[in-house]
N, CA, C and O of each residue as an XYZ file, in Angstrom:
352
protein
N     -14.917      9.034    -11.496
C     -14.327      7.915    -10.783
C     -13.995      8.254     -9.335
O     -13.998      7.361     -8.488
N     -13.709      9.510     -9.026
C     -13.328      9.875     -7.669
C     -14.470      9.616     -6.689
O     -14.227      9.390     -5.504
N     -15.708      9.646     -7.171
C     -16.834      9.389     -6.276
C     -16.905      7.913     -5.868
O     -17.643      7.572     -4.943
N     -16.153      7.033     -6.539
C     -16.127      5.617     -6.180
C     -15.336      5.355     -4.902
O     -15.498      4.303     -4.283
N     -14.492      6.285     -4.505
C     -13.654      6.094     -3.324
C     -14.411      6.603     -2.099
O     -14.696      7.795     -1.979
N     -14.732      5.676     -1.192
C     -15.482      6.023      0.006
C     -14.540      6.127      1.204
O     -13.351      5.825      1.111
N     -15.094      6.554      2.310
C     -14.306      6.646      3.540
C     -13.827      5.268      3.989
O     -12.704      5.129      4.472
N     -14.664      4.259      3.835
C     -14.264      2.897      4.193
C     -13.066      2.448      3.357
O     -12.148      1.808      3.869
N     -13.083      2.782      2.086
C     -11.971      2.423      1.210
C     -10.686      3.098      1.674
O      -9.638      2.453      1.716
N     -10.742      4.361      2.017
C      -9.559      5.076      2.484
C      -9.047      4.512      3.810
O      -7.839      4.444      4.037
N      -9.969      4.113      4.677
C      -9.564      3.501      5.948
C      -8.885      2.159      5.688
O      -7.883      1.839      6.327
N      -9.417      1.381      4.766
C      -8.804      0.095      4.419
C      -7.399      0.315      3.878
O      -6.467     -0.387      4.269
N      -7.240      1.287      2.979
C      -5.910      1.582      2.432
C      -4.943      1.976      3.545
O      -3.796      1.529      3.565
N      -5.404      2.803      4.459
C      -4.539      3.254      5.551
C      -4.108      2.127      6.467
O      -2.928      2.013      6.800
N      -5.048      1.298      6.874
C      -4.731      0.192      7.788
C      -3.806     -0.815      7.115
O      -2.822     -1.249      7.713
N      -4.112     -1.187      5.886
C      -3.275     -2.152      5.172
C      -1.879     -1.582      4.951
O      -0.888     -2.297      5.103
N      -1.792     -0.315      4.597
C      -0.490      0.315      4.374
C       0.358      0.361      5.628
O       1.555      0.078      5.578
N      -0.242      0.713      6.745
C       0.497      0.775      8.011
C       0.980     -0.610      8.423
O       2.145     -0.788      8.778
N       0.089     -1.578      8.376
C       0.455     -2.931      8.803
C       1.550     -3.506      7.911
O       2.546     -4.029      8.411
N       1.375     -3.414      6.608
C       2.384     -3.977      5.707
C       3.695     -3.199      5.747
O       4.767     -3.786      5.599
N       3.621     -1.902      5.941
C       4.844     -1.122      6.074
C       5.664     -1.566      7.263
O       6.884     -1.701      7.169
N       4.999     -1.793      8.381
C       5.708     -2.233      9.580
C       6.196     -3.676      9.461
O       7.313     -3.987      9.874
N       5.376     -4.551      8.904
C       5.775     -5.949      8.746
C       6.938     -6.084      7.766
O       7.901     -6.801      8.040
N       6.856     -5.409      6.643
C       7.947     -5.487      5.674
C       9.213     -4.842      6.209
O      10.315     -5.256      5.850
N       9.074     -3.844      7.056
C      10.243     -3.253      7.698
C      10.969     -4.265      8.564
O      12.199     -4.277      8.616
N      10.213     -5.110      9.242
C      10.821     -6.157     10.062
C      11.465     -7.231      9.187
O      12.511     -7.774      9.544
N      10.854     -7.539      8.056
C      11.394     -8.565      7.175
C      12.634     -8.107      6.418
O      13.468     -8.932      6.047
N      12.766     -6.821      6.188
C      13.904     -6.286      5.433
C      15.096     -5.953      6.322
O      16.008     -5.254      5.880
N      15.114     -6.419      7.523
C      16.152     -6.154      8.525
C      17.431     -5.531      7.944
O      18.172     -6.180      7.205
N      17.667     -4.287      8.287
C      18.891     -3.612      7.859
C      18.826     -3.023      6.467
O      19.594     -2.117      6.143
N      17.919     -3.522      5.635
C      17.791     -2.982      4.281
C      16.561     -2.095      4.158
O      16.256     -1.591      3.076
N      15.855     -1.905      5.270
C      14.651     -1.090      5.262
C      14.981      0.385      5.432
O      16.114      0.809      5.208
N      14.003      1.144      5.820
C      14.146      2.593      5.912
C      13.799      3.102      7.294
O      13.461      4.275      7.457
N      13.879      2.238      8.289
C      13.458      2.616      9.631
C      11.962      2.461      9.736
O      11.276      2.348      8.720
N      11.443      2.454     10.954
C      10.018      2.196     11.120
C       9.163      3.287     10.503
O       8.106      3.006      9.937
N       9.618      4.546     10.610
C       8.818      5.643     10.057
C       8.867      5.650      8.529
O       7.849      5.880      7.875
N      10.032      5.402      7.968
C      10.165      5.344      6.515
C       9.350      4.216      5.912
O       8.681      4.401      4.895
N       9.404      3.044      6.536
C       8.614      1.908      6.058
C       7.115      2.176      6.203
O       6.323      1.791      5.343
N       6.739      2.829      7.281
C       5.344      3.176      7.489
C       4.863      4.121      6.389
O       3.786      3.924      5.825
N       5.649      5.132      6.089
C       5.279      6.096      5.043
C       5.218      5.440      3.667
O       4.291      5.687      2.896
N       6.213      4.599      3.363
C       6.205      3.909      2.075
C       5.026      2.944      1.975
O       4.415      2.813      0.915
N       4.708      2.273      3.076
C       3.560      1.375      3.079
C       2.258      2.118      2.824
O       1.422      1.669      2.040
N       2.091      3.246      3.484
C       0.884      4.056      3.275
C       0.806      4.584      1.844
O      -0.233      4.486      1.191
N       1.911      5.141      1.367
C       1.926      5.685      0.008
C       1.653      4.595     -1.017
O       0.869      4.800     -1.943
N       2.289      3.443     -0.862
C       2.071      2.342     -1.786
C       0.649      1.828     -1.757
O       0.076      1.510     -2.799
N       0.073      1.744     -0.561
C      -1.302      1.265     -0.443
C      -2.269      2.219     -1.140
O      -3.162      1.781     -1.865
N      -2.092      3.508     -0.923
C      -2.977      4.477     -1.571
C      -2.768      4.498     -3.082
O      -3.737      4.551     -3.839
N      -1.524      4.457     -3.524
C      -1.274      4.463     -4.970
C      -1.809      3.200     -5.631
O      -2.509      3.273     -6.640
N      -1.482      2.052     -5.067
C      -1.952      0.791     -5.647
C      -3.461      0.685     -5.645
O      -4.061      0.298     -6.648
N      -4.076      1.023     -4.531
C      -5.525      0.949     -4.440
C      -6.227      1.917     -5.368
O      -7.194      1.552     -6.037
N      -5.749      3.142     -5.411
C      -6.404      4.132     -6.260
C      -6.190      3.856     -7.735
O      -7.104      4.047     -8.538
N      -4.999      3.410     -8.103
C      -4.748      3.092     -9.515
C      -5.671      1.962     -9.971
O      -6.276      2.042    -11.040
N      -5.776      0.913     -9.160
C      -6.647     -0.196     -9.552
C      -8.122      0.179     -9.489
O      -8.921     -0.355    -10.258
N      -8.497      1.071     -8.603
C      -9.883      1.534     -8.561
C     -10.213      2.368     -9.796
O     -11.274      2.200    -10.398
N      -9.310      3.262    -10.170
C      -9.581      4.134    -11.315
C      -9.503      3.413    -12.648
O     -10.089      3.861    -13.633
N      -8.790      2.306    -12.687
C      -8.748      1.530    -13.928
C      -9.841      0.467    -13.946
O      -9.870     -0.384    -14.835
N     -10.741      0.515    -12.961
C     -11.911     -0.358    -12.852
C     -11.559     -1.825    -12.669
O     -12.361     -2.696    -13.009
N     -10.385     -2.116    -12.142
C     -10.045     -3.496    -11.833
C     -10.547     -3.889    -10.447
O     -10.644     -5.075    -10.133
N     -10.862     -2.913     -9.632
C     -11.378     -3.163     -8.292
C     -12.665     -2.374     -8.143
O     -12.703     -1.170     -8.396
N     -13.713     -3.059     -7.731
C     -14.958     -2.344     -7.484
C     -14.992     -1.904     -6.028
O     -14.516     -2.615     -5.143
N     -15.549     -0.750     -5.794
C     -15.519     -0.160     -4.462
C     -16.407     -0.898     -3.465
O     -16.234     -0.739     -2.257
N     -17.334     -1.684     -3.939
C     -18.230     -2.361     -3.007
C     -17.632     -3.660     -2.466
O     -18.337     -4.427     -1.810
N     -16.378     -3.917     -2.721
C     -15.734     -5.138     -2.259
C     -14.511     -4.791     -1.406
O     -13.432     -4.568     -1.956
N     -14.650     -4.740     -0.081
C     -13.533     -4.363      0.789
C     -12.346     -5.311      0.694
O     -11.203     -4.883      0.856
N     -12.596     -6.589      0.436
C     -11.500     -7.541      0.317
C     -10.632     -7.241     -0.903
O      -9.407     -7.336     -0.836
N     -11.260     -6.884     -2.001
C     -10.496     -6.524     -3.205
C      -9.741     -5.215     -2.986
O      -8.621     -5.062     -3.473
N     -10.335     -4.276     -2.263
C      -9.634     -3.032     -1.947
C      -8.415     -3.305     -1.085
O      -7.360     -2.709     -1.298
N      -8.548     -4.203     -0.110
C      -7.421     -4.549      0.743
C      -6.323     -5.242     -0.058
O      -5.139     -4.985      0.161
N      -6.705     -6.112     -0.977
C      -5.715     -6.799     -1.813
C      -4.986     -5.817     -2.722
O      -3.774     -5.927     -2.907
N      -5.712     -4.860     -3.286
C      -5.085     -3.856     -4.140
C      -4.126     -2.981     -3.345
O      -3.035     -2.659     -3.814
N      -4.536     -2.603     -2.148
C      -3.674     -1.797     -1.291
C      -2.438     -2.583     -0.873
O      -1.340     -2.030     -0.825
N      -2.607     -3.858     -0.573
C      -1.472     -4.696     -0.186
C      -0.489     -4.834     -1.342
O       0.723     -4.744     -1.144
N      -0.998     -5.049     -2.526
C      -0.123     -5.186     -3.690
C       0.662     -3.903     -3.932
O       1.866     -3.953     -4.184
N       0.005     -2.779     -3.861
C       0.699     -1.504     -4.063
C       1.734     -1.240     -2.991
O       2.825     -0.752     -3.287
N       1.410     -1.553     -1.764
C       2.324     -1.333     -0.651
C       3.571     -2.195     -0.771
O       4.691     -1.700     -0.645
N       3.375     -3.480     -1.014
C       4.512     -4.398     -1.144
C       5.381     -4.015     -2.331
O       6.606     -3.986     -2.221
N       4.756     -3.720     -3.461
C       5.526     -3.366     -4.647
C       6.355     -2.105     -4.437
O       7.529     -2.072     -4.806
N       5.772     -1.080     -3.856
C       6.519      0.165     -3.656
C       7.686     -0.033     -2.698
O       8.788      0.446     -2.967
N       7.468     -0.722     -1.597
C       8.549     -0.931     -0.634
C       9.675     -1.764     -1.248
O      10.849     -1.449     -1.058
N       9.331     -2.813     -1.974
C      10.366     -3.652     -2.575
C      11.116     -2.927     -3.695
O      12.330     -3.085     -3.829
N      10.414     -2.148     -4.486
C      11.084     -1.397     -5.549
C      12.037     -0.374     -4.977
O      13.160     -0.236     -5.462
N      11.612      0.348     -3.954
C      12.489      1.345     -3.325
C      13.667      0.663     -2.633
O      14.776      1.195     -2.649
N      13.449     -0.504     -2.029
C      14.541     -1.234     -1.387
C      15.577     -1.702     -2.409
O      16.780     -1.655     -2.151
N      15.099     -2.155     -3.572
C      16.022     -2.578     -4.621
C      16.802     -1.393     -5.154
O      18.011     -1.489     -5.366
N      16.128     -0.283     -5.373
C      16.816      0.916     -5.869
C      17.796      1.461     -4.852
O      18.835      2.001     -5.234
N      17.499      1.338     -3.575
C      18.400      1.808     -2.532
C      19.671      0.976     -2.489
O      20.751      1.497     -2.209
N      19.545     -0.309     -2.766
C      20.688     -1.213     -2.718
C      21.682     -0.927     -3.832
O      22.867     -1.224     -3.679
N      21.245     -0.369     -4.932
C      22.152     -0.093     -6.066
C      23.058      1.051     -5.784
O      23.879      1.411     -6.628
């Protein structure tokens, strides 16, 4: 399965993670983790979400839009989960 992940896929995960990390940081005003923390969480979430869905065969590597959606879902979920846990 690791051969299914191409350089384009990794670039998509990185770009989506950075953008969503920064955007969600702005939306979470005061409840975020700073621009660098949100950026890191966005990247980590994008890579985790994208790779998990790729390895479970829910996303095919030949579809960049599906890779971007998987990365976005992972990024948003990780940032929101960490924000909720931080609030407790």
